[in-house]
PDBQT receptor file of N, H, CA, C and O in Angstrom, charges set to zero:
ATOM      1  N   UNK A   1      76.040  52.366 133.192  1.00  0.00    +0.000 N 
ATOM      2  CA  UNK A   1      75.309  51.833 134.289  1.00  0.00    +0.000 C 
ATOM      3  C   UNK A   1      75.833  52.379 135.646  1.00  0.00    +0.000 C 
ATOM      4  O   UNK A   1      75.055  52.810 136.497  1.00  0.00    +0.000 OA
ATOM      5  N   UNK A   2      77.121  52.347 135.810  1.00  0.00    +0.000 N 
ATOM      6  H   UNK A   2      77.753  51.997 135.119  1.00  0.00    +0.000 HD
ATOM      7  CA  UNK A   2      77.732  52.803 137.081  1.00  0.00    +0.000 C 
ATOM      8  C   UNK A   2      77.377  54.280 137.305  1.00  0.00    +0.000 C 
ATOM      9  O   UNK A   2      76.969  54.654 138.404  1.00  0.00    +0.000 OA
ATOM     10  N   UNK A   3      77.528  55.109 136.285  1.00  0.00    +0.000 N 
ATOM     11  H   UNK A   3      77.860  54.805 135.392  1.00  0.00    +0.000 HD
ATOM     12  CA  UNK A   3      77.239  56.459 136.407  1.00  0.00    +0.000 C 
ATOM     13  C   UNK A   3      75.733  56.781 136.760  1.00  0.00    +0.000 C 
ATOM     14  O   UNK A   3      75.435  57.710 137.512  1.00  0.00    +0.000 OA
ATOM     15  N   UNK A   4      74.875  56.012 136.212  1.00  0.00    +0.000 N 
ATOM     16  H   UNK A   4      75.117  55.258 135.601  1.00  0.00    +0.000 HD
ATOM     17  CA  UNK A   4      73.483  56.174 136.617  1.00  0.00    +0.000 C 
ATOM     18  C   UNK A   4      73.206  55.837 138.035  1.00  0.00    +0.000 C 
ATOM     19  O   UNK A   4      72.354  56.459 138.669  1.00  0.00    +0.000 OA
ATOM     20  N   UNK A   5      73.941  54.815 138.582  1.00  0.00    +0.000 N 
ATOM     21  H   UNK A   5      74.633  54.310 138.067  1.00  0.00    +0.000 HD
ATOM     22  CA  UNK A   5      73.796  54.468 139.966  1.00  0.00    +0.000 C 
ATOM     23  C   UNK A   5      74.361  55.544 140.821  1.00  0.00    +0.000 C 
ATOM     24  O   UNK A   5      73.768  55.895 141.841  1.00  0.00    +0.000 OA
ATOM     25  N   UNK A   6      75.528  56.104 140.433  1.00  0.00    +0.000 N 
ATOM     26  H   UNK A   6      76.010  55.819 139.604  1.00  0.00    +0.000 HD
ATOM     27  CA  UNK A   6      76.140  57.160 141.204  1.00  0.00    +0.000 C 
ATOM     28  C   UNK A   6      75.180  58.314 141.254  1.00  0.00    +0.000 C 
ATOM     29  O   UNK A   6      75.024  58.917 142.315  1.00  0.00    +0.000 OA
ATOM     30  N   UNK A   7      74.524  58.656 140.159  1.00  0.00    +0.000 N 
ATOM     31  H   UNK A   7      74.651  58.165 139.297  1.00  0.00    +0.000 HD
ATOM     32  CA  UNK A   7      73.594  59.747 140.223  1.00  0.00    +0.000 C 
ATOM     33  C   UNK A   7      72.453  59.578 141.138  1.00  0.00    +0.000 C 
ATOM     34  O   UNK A   7      71.933  60.523 141.731  1.00  0.00    +0.000 OA
ATOM     35  N   UNK A   8      72.050  58.268 141.247  1.00  0.00    +0.000 N 
ATOM     36  H   UNK A   8      72.473  57.500 140.766  1.00  0.00    +0.000 HD
ATOM     37  CA  UNK A   8      70.977  58.009 142.168  1.00  0.00    +0.000 C 
ATOM     38  C   UNK A   8      71.291  58.117 143.641  1.00  0.00    +0.000 C 
ATOM     39  O   UNK A   8      70.394  58.170 144.483  1.00  0.00    +0.000 OA
ATOM     40  N   UNK A   9      72.601  58.148 143.946  1.00  0.00    +0.000 N 
ATOM     41  H   UNK A   9      73.329  58.104 143.263  1.00  0.00    +0.000 HD
ATOM     42  CA  UNK A   9      73.050  58.314 145.351  1.00  0.00    +0.000 C 
ATOM     43  C   UNK A   9      72.657  59.689 145.821  1.00  0.00    +0.000 C 
ATOM     44  O   UNK A   9      72.682  59.925 147.029  1.00  0.00    +0.000 OA
ATOM     45  N   UNK A  10      72.297  60.609 144.965  1.00  0.00    +0.000 N 
ATOM     46  H   UNK A  10      72.276  60.418 143.983  1.00  0.00    +0.000 HD
ATOM     47  CA  UNK A  10      71.856  61.947 145.354  1.00  0.00    +0.000 C 
ATOM     48  C   UNK A  10      70.384  62.156 145.293  1.00  0.00    +0.000 C 
ATOM     49  O   UNK A  10      69.915  63.279 145.480  1.00  0.00    +0.000 OA
ATOM     50  N   UNK A  11      69.609  61.085 145.029  1.00  0.00    +0.000 N 
ATOM     51  H   UNK A  11      69.991  60.173 144.877  1.00  0.00    +0.000 HD
ATOM     52  CA  UNK A  11      68.221  61.184 144.886  1.00  0.00    +0.000 C 
ATOM     53  C   UNK A  11      67.555  61.621 146.190  1.00  0.00    +0.000 C 
ATOM     54  O   UNK A  11      68.095  61.356 147.265  1.00  0.00    +0.000 OA
ATOM     55  N   UNK A  12      66.402  62.279 146.125  1.00  0.00    +0.000 N 
ATOM     56  H   UNK A  12      65.963  62.493 145.252  1.00  0.00    +0.000 HD
ATOM     57  CA  UNK A  12      65.646  62.758 147.306  1.00  0.00    +0.000 C 
ATOM     58  C   UNK A  12      65.171  61.590 148.114  1.00  0.00    +0.000 C 
ATOM     59  O   UNK A  12      65.106  61.702 149.338  1.00  0.00    +0.000 OA
ATOM     60  N   UNK A  13      64.834  60.476 147.513  1.00  0.00    +0.000 N 
ATOM     61  H   UNK A  13      64.887  60.385 146.518  1.00  0.00    +0.000 HD
ATOM     62  CA  UNK A  13      64.235  59.341 148.185  1.00  0.00    +0.000 C 
ATOM     63  C   UNK A  13      65.286  58.437 148.845  1.00  0.00    +0.000 C 
ATOM     64  O   UNK A  13      66.110  57.881 148.119  1.00  0.00    +0.000 OA
ATOM     65  N   UNK A  14      65.312  58.257 150.148  1.00  0.00    +0.000 N 
ATOM     66  H   UNK A  14      64.643  58.709 150.738  1.00  0.00    +0.000 HD
ATOM     67  CA  UNK A  14      66.263  57.447 150.835  1.00  0.00    +0.000 C 
ATOM     68  C   UNK A  14      66.307  56.025 150.317  1.00  0.00    +0.000 C 
ATOM     69  O   UNK A  14      67.382  55.428 150.261  1.00  0.00    +0.000 OA
ATOM     70  N   UNK A  15      65.173  55.468 149.937  1.00  0.00    +0.000 N 
ATOM     71  H   UNK A  15      64.300  55.953 149.983  1.00  0.00    +0.000 HD
ATOM     72  CA  UNK A  15      65.172  54.114 149.459  1.00  0.00    +0.000 C 
ATOM     73  C   UNK A  15      65.946  54.019 148.138  1.00  0.00    +0.000 C 
ATOM     74  O   UNK A  15      66.651  53.043 147.878  1.00  0.00    +0.000 OA
ATOM     75  N   UNK A  16      65.798  55.023 147.344  1.00  0.00    +0.000 N 
ATOM     76  H   UNK A  16      65.226  55.815 147.555  1.00  0.00    +0.000 HD
ATOM     77  CA  UNK A  16      66.552  55.026 145.977  1.00  0.00    +0.000 C 
ATOM     78  C   UNK A  16      68.073  55.149 146.314  1.00  0.00    +0.000 C 
ATOM     79  O   UNK A  16      68.883  54.443 145.713  1.00  0.00    +0.000 OA
ATOM     80  N   UNK A  17      68.454  56.012 147.241  1.00  0.00    +0.000 N 
ATOM     81  H   UNK A  17      67.796  56.585 147.730  1.00  0.00    +0.000 HD
ATOM     82  CA  UNK A  17      69.876  56.103 147.632  1.00  0.00    +0.000 C 
ATOM     83  C   UNK A  17      70.463  54.787 148.184  1.00  0.00    +0.000 C 
ATOM     84  O   UNK A  17      71.577  54.387 147.846  1.00  0.00    +0.000 OA
ATOM     85  N   UNK A  18      69.686  54.153 149.021  1.00  0.00    +0.000 N 
ATOM     86  H   UNK A  18      68.781  54.477 149.296  1.00  0.00    +0.000 HD
ATOM     87  CA  UNK A  18      70.083  52.920 149.634  1.00  0.00    +0.000 C 
ATOM     88  C   UNK A  18      70.201  51.830 148.568  1.00  0.00    +0.000 C 
ATOM     89  O   UNK A  18      71.194  51.103 148.548  1.00  0.00    +0.000 OA
ATOM     90  N   UNK A  19      69.224  51.703 147.692  1.00  0.00    +0.000 N 
ATOM     91  H   UNK A  19      68.417  52.294 147.707  1.00  0.00    +0.000 HD
ATOM     92  CA  UNK A  19      69.273  50.684 146.681  1.00  0.00    +0.000 C 
ATOM     93  C   UNK A  19      70.425  50.916 145.637  1.00  0.00    +0.000 C 
ATOM     94  O   UNK A  19      71.001  49.962 145.114  1.00  0.00    +0.000 OA
ATOM     95  N   UNK A  20      70.722  52.163 145.369  1.00  0.00    +0.000 N 
ATOM     96  H   UNK A  20      70.254  52.938 145.793  1.00  0.00    +0.000 HD
ATOM     97  CA  UNK A  20      71.893  52.479 144.495  1.00  0.00    +0.000 C 
ATOM     98  C   UNK A  20      73.224  52.084 145.128  1.00  0.00    +0.000 C 
ATOM     99  O   UNK A  20      74.134  51.566 144.482  1.00  0.00    +0.000 OA
ATOM    100  N   UNK A  21      73.282  52.358 146.429  1.00  0.00    +0.000 N 
ATOM    101  H   UNK A  21      72.542  52.778 146.955  1.00  0.00    +0.000 HD
ATOM    102  CA  UNK A  21      74.517  51.953 147.092  1.00  0.00    +0.000 C 
ATOM    103  C   UNK A  21      74.667  50.396 147.172  1.00  0.00    +0.000 C 
ATOM    104  O   UNK A  21      75.758  49.838 147.055  1.00  0.00    +0.000 OA
ATOM    105  N   UNK A  22      73.549  49.775 147.371  1.00  0.00    +0.000 N 
ATOM    106  H   UNK A  22      72.663  50.228 147.466  1.00  0.00    +0.000 HD
ATOM    107  CA  UNK A  22      73.555  48.206 147.344  1.00  0.00    +0.000 C 
ATOM    108  C   UNK A  22      73.980  47.737 146.005  1.00  0.00    +0.000 C 
ATOM    109  O   UNK A  22      74.804  46.828 145.910  1.00  0.00    +0.000 OA
ATOM    110  N   UNK A  23      73.447  48.325 144.937  1.00  0.00    +0.000 N 
ATOM    111  H   UNK A  23      72.777  49.064 145.015  1.00  0.00    +0.000 HD
ATOM    112  CA  UNK A  23      73.754  47.821 143.587  1.00  0.00    +0.000 C 
ATOM    113  C   UNK A  23      75.171  48.142 143.235  1.00  0.00    +0.000 C 
ATOM    114  O   UNK A  23      75.782  47.357 142.509  1.00  0.00    +0.000 OA
ATOM    115  N   UNK A  24      75.775  49.274 143.704  1.00  0.00    +0.000 N 
ATOM    116  H   UNK A  24      75.279  49.911 144.293  1.00  0.00    +0.000 HD
ATOM    117  CA  UNK A  24      77.192  49.484 143.436  1.00  0.00    +0.000 C 
ATOM    118  C   UNK A  24      78.014  48.536 144.188  1.00  0.00    +0.000 C 
ATOM    119  O   UNK A  24      79.086  48.172 143.705  1.00  0.00    +0.000 OA
ATOM    120  N   UNK A  25      77.613  48.096 145.336  1.00  0.00    +0.000 N 
ATOM    121  H   UNK A  25      76.743  48.392 145.728  1.00  0.00    +0.000 HD
ATOM    122  CA  UNK A  25      78.386  47.204 146.083  1.00  0.00    +0.000 C 
ATOM    123  C   UNK A  25      78.574  45.846 145.312  1.00  0.00    +0.000 C 
ATOM    124  O   UNK A  25      79.610  45.187 145.405  1.00  0.00    +0.000 OA
ATOM    125  N   UNK A  26      77.560  45.500 144.590  1.00  0.00    +0.000 N 
ATOM    126  H   UNK A  26      76.718  46.035 144.515  1.00  0.00    +0.000 HD
ATOM    127  CA  UNK A  26      77.562  44.298 143.808  1.00  0.00    +0.000 C 
ATOM    128  C   UNK A  26      78.437  44.368 142.566  1.00  0.00    +0.000 C 
ATOM    129  O   UNK A  26      78.850  43.342 142.026  1.00  0.00    +0.000 OA
ATOM    130  N   UNK A  27      78.707  45.549 142.135  1.00  0.00    +0.000 N 
ATOM    131  H   UNK A  27      78.371  46.383 142.574  1.00  0.00    +0.000 HD
ATOM    132  CA  UNK A  27      79.512  45.773 140.836  1.00  0.00    +0.000 C 
ATOM    133  C   UNK A  27      81.010  45.579 141.113  1.00  0.00    +0.000 C 
ATOM    134  O   UNK A  27      81.771  45.429 140.158  1.00  0.00    +0.000 OA
ATOM    135  N   UNK A  28      81.461  45.575 142.351  1.00  0.00    +0.000 N 
ATOM    136  H   UNK A  28      80.842  45.697 143.127  1.00  0.00    +0.000 HD
ATOM    137  CA  UNK A  28      82.830  45.321 142.631  1.00  0.00    +0.000 C 
ATOM    138  C   UNK A  28      83.769  46.375 142.033  1.00  0.00    +0.000 C 
ATOM    139  O   UNK A  28      83.495  47.570 142.139  1.00  0.00    +0.000 OA
ATOM    140  N   UNK A  29      84.851  45.954 141.417  1.00  0.00    +0.000 N 
ATOM    141  H   UNK A  29      85.073  44.982 141.331  1.00  0.00    +0.000 HD
ATOM    142  CA  UNK A  29      85.890  46.885 140.855  1.00  0.00    +0.000 C 
ATOM    143  C   UNK A  29      85.313  47.896 139.915  1.00  0.00    +0.000 C 
ATOM    144  O   UNK A  29      85.843  49.005 139.844  1.00  0.00    +0.000 OA
ATOM    145  N   UNK A  30      84.270  47.599 139.191  1.00  0.00    +0.000 N 
ATOM    146  H   UNK A  30      83.839  46.699 139.248  1.00  0.00    +0.000 HD
ATOM    147  CA  UNK A  30      83.703  48.556 138.246  1.00  0.00    +0.000 C 
ATOM    148  C   UNK A  30      83.182  49.748 138.908  1.00  0.00    +0.000 C 
ATOM    149  O   UNK A  30      83.031  50.785 138.262  1.00  0.00    +0.000 OA
ATOM    150  N   UNK A  31      82.892  49.676 140.176  1.00  0.00    +0.000 N 
ATOM    151  H   UNK A  31      83.015  48.834 140.701  1.00  0.00    +0.000 HD
ATOM    152  CA  UNK A  31      82.187  50.730 140.930  1.00  0.00    +0.000 C 
ATOM    153  C   UNK A  31      83.219  51.598 141.763  1.00  0.00    +0.000 C 
ATOM    154  O   UNK A  31      82.805  52.410 142.591  1.00  0.00    +0.000 OA
ATOM    155  N   UNK A  32      84.548  51.414 141.531  1.00  0.00    +0.000 N 
ATOM    156  H   UNK A  32      84.884  50.754 140.859  1.00  0.00    +0.000 HD
ATOM    157  CA  UNK A  32      85.482  52.119 142.348  1.00  0.00    +0.000 C 
ATOM    158  C   UNK A  32      85.338  53.652 142.247  1.00  0.00    +0.000 C 
ATOM    159  O   UNK A  32      85.617  54.353 143.220  1.00  0.00    +0.000 OA
ATOM    160  N   UNK A  33      84.920  54.166 141.119  1.00  0.00    +0.000 N 
ATOM    161  H   UNK A  33      84.694  53.597 140.329  1.00  0.00    +0.000 HD
ATOM    162  CA  UNK A  33      84.748  55.604 140.922  1.00  0.00    +0.000 C 
ATOM    163  C   UNK A  33      83.692  56.141 141.836  1.00  0.00    +0.000 C 
ATOM    164  O   UNK A  33      83.612  57.357 142.016  1.00  0.00    +0.000 OA
ATOM    165  N   UNK A  34      82.860  55.285 142.437  1.00  0.00    +0.000 N 
ATOM    166  H   UNK A  34      82.925  54.298 142.291  1.00  0.00    +0.000 HD
ATOM    167  CA  UNK A  34      81.760  55.721 143.202  1.00  0.00    +0.000 C 
ATOM    168  C   UNK A  34      82.143  55.954 144.679  1.00  0.00    +0.000 C 
ATOM    169  O   UNK A  34      81.331  56.437 145.467  1.00  0.00    +0.000 OA
ATOM    170  N   UNK A  35      83.383  55.606 145.036  1.00  0.00    +0.000 N 
ATOM    171  H   UNK A  35      84.043  55.214 144.395  1.00  0.00    +0.000 HD
ATOM    172  CA  UNK A  35      83.861  55.657 146.449  1.00  0.00    +0.000 C 
ATOM    173  C   UNK A  35      83.556  57.070 147.083  1.00  0.00    +0.000 C 
ATOM    174  O   UNK A  35      82.976  57.160 148.165  1.00  0.00    +0.000 OA
ATOM    175  N   UNK A  36      83.964  58.148 146.374  1.00  0.00    +0.000 N 
ATOM    176  H   UNK A  36      84.435  58.074 145.495  1.00  0.00    +0.000 HD
ATOM    177  CA  UNK A  36      83.719  59.437 147.082  1.00  0.00    +0.000 C 
ATOM    178  C   UNK A  36      82.203  59.721 147.309  1.00  0.00    +0.000 C 
ATOM    179  O   UNK A  36      81.852  60.307 148.333  1.00  0.00    +0.000 OA
ATOM    180  N   UNK A  37      81.343  59.338 146.420  1.00  0.00    +0.000 N 
ATOM    181  H   UNK A  37      81.628  58.862 145.588  1.00  0.00    +0.000 HD
ATOM    182  CA  UNK A  37      79.897  59.601 146.662  1.00  0.00    +0.000 C 
ATOM    183  C   UNK A  37      79.403  58.659 147.745  1.00  0.00    +0.000 C 
ATOM    184  O   UNK A  37      78.563  59.043 148.559  1.00  0.00    +0.000 OA
ATOM    185  N   UNK A  38      79.899  57.458 147.771  1.00  0.00    +0.000 N 
ATOM    186  H   UNK A  38      80.581  57.146 147.110  1.00  0.00    +0.000 HD
ATOM    187  CA  UNK A  38      79.457  56.516 148.835  1.00  0.00    +0.000 C 
ATOM    188  C   UNK A  38      79.921  57.042 150.234  1.00  0.00    +0.000 C 
ATOM    189  O   UNK A  38      79.183  56.985 151.218  1.00  0.00    +0.000 OA
ATOM    190  N   UNK A  39      81.159  57.547 150.265  1.00  0.00    +0.000 N 
ATOM    191  H   UNK A  39      81.759  57.593 149.466  1.00  0.00    +0.000 HD
ATOM    192  CA  UNK A  39      81.677  58.094 151.506  1.00  0.00    +0.000 C 
ATOM    193  C   UNK A  39      80.794  59.276 151.982  1.00  0.00    +0.000 C 
ATOM    194  O   UNK A  39      80.541  59.444 153.175  1.00  0.00    +0.000 OA
ATOM    195  N   UNK A  40      80.354  60.053 151.039  1.00  0.00    +0.000 N 
ATOM    196  H   UNK A  40      80.559  59.917 150.070  1.00  0.00    +0.000 HD
ATOM    197  CA  UNK A  40      79.403  61.237 151.408  1.00  0.00    +0.000 C 
ATOM    198  C   UNK A  40      78.154  60.693 152.074  1.00  0.00    +0.000 C 
ATOM    199  O   UNK A  40      77.624  61.334 152.981  1.00  0.00    +0.000 OA
ATOM    200  N   UNK A  41      77.675  59.555 151.665  1.00  0.00    +0.000 N 
ATOM    201  H   UNK A  41      78.106  59.034 150.928  1.00  0.00    +0.000 HD
ATOM    202  CA  UNK A  41      76.460  59.004 152.227  1.00  0.00    +0.000 C 
ATOM    203  C   UNK A  41      76.601  58.546 153.699  1.00  0.00    +0.000 C 
ATOM    204  O   UNK A  41      75.609  58.331 154.395  1.00  0.00    +0.000 OA
ATOM    205  N   UNK A  42      77.794  58.414 154.120  1.00  0.00    +0.000 N 
ATOM    206  H   UNK A  42      78.599  58.589 153.554  1.00  0.00    +0.000 HD
ATOM    207  CA  UNK A  42      78.078  58.085 155.516  1.00  0.00    +0.000 C 
ATOM    208  C   UNK A  42      77.466  59.105 156.542  1.00  0.00    +0.000 C 
ATOM    209  O   UNK A  42      77.228  58.812 157.713  1.00  0.00    +0.000 OA
ATOM    210  N   UNK A  43      77.236  60.331 155.978  1.00  0.00    +0.000 N 
ATOM    211  H   UNK A  43      77.429  60.570 155.027  1.00  0.00    +0.000 HD
ATOM    212  CA  UNK A  43      76.634  61.363 156.792  1.00  0.00    +0.000 C 
ATOM    213  C   UNK A  43      75.158  61.615 156.427  1.00  0.00    +0.000 C 
ATOM    214  O   UNK A  43      74.586  62.640 156.798  1.00  0.00    +0.000 OA
ATOM    215  N   UNK A  44      74.555  60.665 155.696  1.00  0.00    +0.000 N 
ATOM    216  H   UNK A  44      75.020  59.833 155.395  1.00  0.00    +0.000 HD
ATOM    217  CA  UNK A  44      73.171  60.769 155.231  1.00  0.00    +0.000 C 
ATOM    218  C   UNK A  44      72.244  60.898 156.485  1.00  0.00    +0.000 C 
ATOM    219  O   UNK A  44      72.592  60.474 157.587  1.00  0.00    +0.000 OA
ATOM    220  N   UNK A  45      71.137  61.461 156.271  1.00  0.00    +0.000 N 
ATOM    221  H   UNK A  45      70.854  61.806 155.376  1.00  0.00    +0.000 HD
ATOM    222  CA  UNK A  45      70.200  61.620 157.369  1.00  0.00    +0.000 C 
ATOM    223  C   UNK A  45      69.423  60.272 157.692  1.00  0.00    +0.000 C 
ATOM    224  O   UNK A  45      68.806  60.125 158.747  1.00  0.00    +0.000 OA
ATOM    225  N   UNK A  46      69.494  59.372 156.777  1.00  0.00    +0.000 N 
ATOM    226  H   UNK A  46      69.995  59.492 155.920  1.00  0.00    +0.000 HD
ATOM    227  CA  UNK A  46      68.793  58.102 156.940  1.00  0.00    +0.000 C 
ATOM    228  C   UNK A  46      69.775  56.967 157.423  1.00  0.00    +0.000 C 
ATOM    229  O   UNK A  46      70.726  56.654 156.707  1.00  0.00    +0.000 OA
ATOM    230  N   UNK A  47      69.568  56.401 158.534  1.00  0.00    +0.000 N 
ATOM    231  H   UNK A  47      68.795  56.655 159.116  1.00  0.00    +0.000 HD
ATOM    232  CA  UNK A  47      70.560  55.329 159.037  1.00  0.00    +0.000 C 
ATOM    233  C   UNK A  47      70.685  54.189 158.135  1.00  0.00    +0.000 C 
ATOM    234  O   UNK A  47      71.773  53.622 158.041  1.00  0.00    +0.000 OA
ATOM    235  N   UNK A  48      69.619  53.781 157.426  1.00  0.00    +0.000 N 
ATOM    236  H   UNK A  48      68.735  54.242 157.502  1.00  0.00    +0.000 HD
ATOM    237  CA  UNK A  48      69.655  52.665 156.571  1.00  0.00    +0.000 C 
ATOM    238  C   UNK A  48      70.591  52.953 155.319  1.00  0.00    +0.000 C 
ATOM    239  O   UNK A  48      71.296  52.076 154.819  1.00  0.00    +0.000 OA
ATOM    240  N   UNK A  49      70.537  54.199 154.880  1.00  0.00    +0.000 N 
ATOM    241  H   UNK A  49      69.965  54.911 155.285  1.00  0.00    +0.000 HD
ATOM    242  CA  UNK A  49      71.383  54.673 153.775  1.00  0.00    +0.000 C 
ATOM    243  C   UNK A  49      72.840  54.648 154.205  1.00  0.00    +0.000 C 
ATOM    244  O   UNK A  49      73.709  54.147 153.491  1.00  0.00    +0.000 OA
ATOM    245  N   UNK A  50      73.087  55.196 155.377  1.00  0.00    +0.000 N 
ATOM    246  H   UNK A  50      72.381  55.603 155.957  1.00  0.00    +0.000 HD
ATOM    247  CA  UNK A  50      74.440  55.120 155.978  1.00  0.00    +0.000 C 
ATOM    248  C   UNK A  50      74.974  53.760 156.033  1.00  0.00    +0.000 C 
ATOM    249  O   UNK A  50      76.108  53.512 155.623  1.00  0.00    +0.000 OA
ATOM    250  N   UNK A  51      74.173  52.838 156.543  1.00  0.00    +0.000 N 
ATOM    251  H   UNK A  51      73.252  53.039 156.876  1.00  0.00    +0.000 HD
ATOM    252  CA  UNK A  51      74.594  51.424 156.723  1.00  0.00    +0.000 C 
ATOM    253  C   UNK A  51      74.950  50.793 155.365  1.00  0.00    +0.000 C 
ATOM    254  O   UNK A  51      75.978  50.133 155.213  1.00  0.00    +0.000 OA
ATOM    255  N   UNK A  52      74.059  51.022 154.385  1.00  0.00    +0.000 N 
ATOM    256  H   UNK A  52      73.223  51.558 154.509  1.00  0.00    +0.000 HD
ATOM    257  CA  UNK A  52      74.288  50.448 153.072  1.00  0.00    +0.000 C 
ATOM    258  C   UNK A  52      75.542  51.032 152.401  1.00  0.00    +0.000 C 
ATOM    259  O   UNK A  52      76.307  50.316 151.754  1.00  0.00    +0.000 OA
ATOM    260  N   UNK A  53      75.726  52.296 152.565  1.00  0.00    +0.000 N 
ATOM    261  H   UNK A  53      75.105  52.878 153.090  1.00  0.00    +0.000 HD
ATOM    262  CA  UNK A  53      76.947  52.996 152.056  1.00  0.00    +0.000 C 
ATOM    263  C   UNK A  53      78.160  52.369 152.714  1.00  0.00    +0.000 C 
ATOM    264  O   UNK A  53      79.147  52.118 152.023  1.00  0.00    +0.000 OA
ATOM    265  N   UNK A  54      78.139  52.102 154.021  1.00  0.00    +0.000 N 
ATOM    266  H   UNK A  54      77.337  52.306 154.582  1.00  0.00    +0.000 HD
ATOM    267  CA  UNK A  54      79.280  51.536 154.657  1.00  0.00    +0.000 C 
ATOM    268  C   UNK A  54      79.578  50.069 154.207  1.00  0.00    +0.000 C 
ATOM    269  O   UNK A  54      80.732  49.653 154.099  1.00  0.00    +0.000 OA
ATOM    270  N   UNK A  55      78.525  49.347 153.965  1.00  0.00    +0.000 N 
ATOM    271  H   UNK A  55      77.588  49.685 154.053  1.00  0.00    +0.000 HD
ATOM    272  CA  UNK A  55      78.686  47.948 153.380  1.00  0.00    +0.000 C 
ATOM    273  C   UNK A  55      79.324  48.064 151.966  1.00  0.00    +0.000 C 
ATOM    274  O   UNK A  55      80.230  47.314 151.602  1.00  0.00    +0.000 OA
ATOM    275  N   UNK A  56      78.822  49.003 151.227  1.00  0.00    +0.000 N 
ATOM    276  H   UNK A  56      78.086  49.613 151.523  1.00  0.00    +0.000 HD
ATOM    277  CA  UNK A  56      79.380  49.171 149.819  1.00  0.00    +0.000 C 
ATOM    278  C   UNK A  56      80.862  49.523 149.914  1.00  0.00    +0.000 C 
ATOM    279  O   UNK A  56      81.681  48.907 149.231  1.00  0.00    +0.000 OA
ATOM    280  N   UNK A  57      81.220  50.488 150.736  1.00  0.00    +0.000 N 
ATOM    281  H   UNK A  57      80.555  50.988 151.291  1.00  0.00    +0.000 HD
ATOM    282  CA  UNK A  57      82.569  50.888 150.864  1.00  0.00    +0.000 C 
ATOM    283  C   UNK A  57      83.505  49.741 151.342  1.00  0.00    +0.000 C 
ATOM    284  O   UNK A  57      84.611  49.545 150.839  1.00  0.00    +0.000 OA
ATOM    285  N   UNK A  58      82.992  49.019 152.324  1.00  0.00    +0.000 N 
ATOM    286  H   UNK A  58      82.094  49.178 152.733  1.00  0.00    +0.000 HD
ATOM    287  CA  UNK A  58      83.761  47.891 152.850  1.00  0.00    +0.000 C 
ATOM    288  C   UNK A  58      84.062  46.866 151.758  1.00  0.00    +0.000 C 
ATOM    289  O   UNK A  58      85.164  46.324 151.670  1.00  0.00    +0.000 OA
ATOM    290  N   UNK A  59      83.001  46.611 150.895  1.00  0.00    +0.000 N 
ATOM    291  H   UNK A  59      82.107  47.052 150.967  1.00  0.00    +0.000 HD
ATOM    292  CA  UNK A  59      83.136  45.631 149.803  1.00  0.00    +0.000 C 
ATOM    293  C   UNK A  59      84.092  46.168 148.729  1.00  0.00    +0.000 C 
ATOM    294  O   UNK A  59      84.941  45.414 148.253  1.00  0.00    +0.000 OA
ATOM    295  N   UNK A  60      83.983  47.485 148.316  1.00  0.00    +0.000 N 
ATOM    296  H   UNK A  60      83.294  48.098 148.702  1.00  0.00    +0.000 HD
ATOM    297  CA  UNK A  60      84.886  47.941 147.387  1.00  0.00    +0.000 C 
ATOM    298  C   UNK A  60      86.286  48.033 147.846  1.00  0.00    +0.000 C 
ATOM    299  O   UNK A  60      87.206  47.828 147.054  1.00  0.00    +0.000 OA
ATOM    300  N   UNK A  61      86.495  48.332 149.085  1.00  0.00    +0.000 N 
ATOM    301  H   UNK A  61      85.748  48.498 149.728  1.00  0.00    +0.000 HD
ATOM    302  CA  UNK A  61      87.847  48.342 149.584  1.00  0.00    +0.000 C 
ATOM    303  C   UNK A  61      88.462  46.915 149.643  1.00  0.00    +0.000 C 
ATOM    304  O   UNK A  61      89.664  46.731 149.454  1.00  0.00    +0.000 OA
ATOM    305  N   UNK A  62      87.628  45.963 149.900  1.00  0.00    +0.000 N 
ATOM    306  H   UNK A  62      86.652  46.112 150.054  1.00  0.00    +0.000 HD
ATOM    307  CA  UNK A  62      88.102  44.568 149.896  1.00  0.00    +0.000 C 
ATOM    308  C   UNK A  62      88.523  44.142 148.507  1.00  0.00    +0.000 C 
ATOM    309  O   UNK A  62      89.595  43.566 148.322  1.00  0.00    +0.000 OA
ATOM    310  N   UNK A  63      87.683  44.422 147.540  1.00  0.00    +0.000 N 
ATOM    311  H   UNK A  63      86.812  44.889 147.691  1.00  0.00    +0.000 HD
ATOM    312  CA  UNK A  63      88.060  43.984 146.113  1.00  0.00    +0.000 C 
ATOM    313  C   UNK A  63      89.272  44.829 145.631  1.00  0.00    +0.000 C 
ATOM    314  O   UNK A  63      90.014  44.349 144.774  1.00  0.00    +0.000 OA
ATOM    315  N   UNK A  64      89.485  45.954 146.097  1.00  0.00    +0.000 N 
ATOM    316  H   UNK A  64      88.882  46.343 146.793  1.00  0.00    +0.000 HD
ATOM    317  CA  UNK A  64      90.599  46.817 145.707  1.00  0.00    +0.000 C 
ATOM    318  C   UNK A  64      91.935  46.318 146.249  1.00  0.00    +0.000 C 
ATOM    319  O   UNK A  64      92.991  46.567 145.668  1.00  0.00    +0.000 OA
ATOM    320  N   UNK A  65      91.869  45.637 147.328  1.00  0.00    +0.000 N 
ATOM    321  H   UNK A  65      91.011  45.434 147.800  1.00  0.00    +0.000 HD
ATOM    322  CA  UNK A  65      93.086  45.230 147.996  1.00  0.00    +0.000 C 
ATOM    323  C   UNK A  65      93.702  43.975 147.370  1.00  0.00    +0.000 C 
ATOM    324  O   UNK A  65      94.743  43.503 147.828  1.00  0.00    +0.000 OA
TER     325      UNK A  65
């Protein structure tokens, strides 16, 4: 499941990328492997994707602490 979501972070459609980041945020610790790909989305061309990636990273860092 996590790997499928990580793969969707590279989708052409910004809505798909944003939704994948949001879903990973909800998976908590299980999604820790997605951090590098989520960090890459901070430079995405779509501001909504950037914002969701930041929320996901913030959440994953919180559960990791």
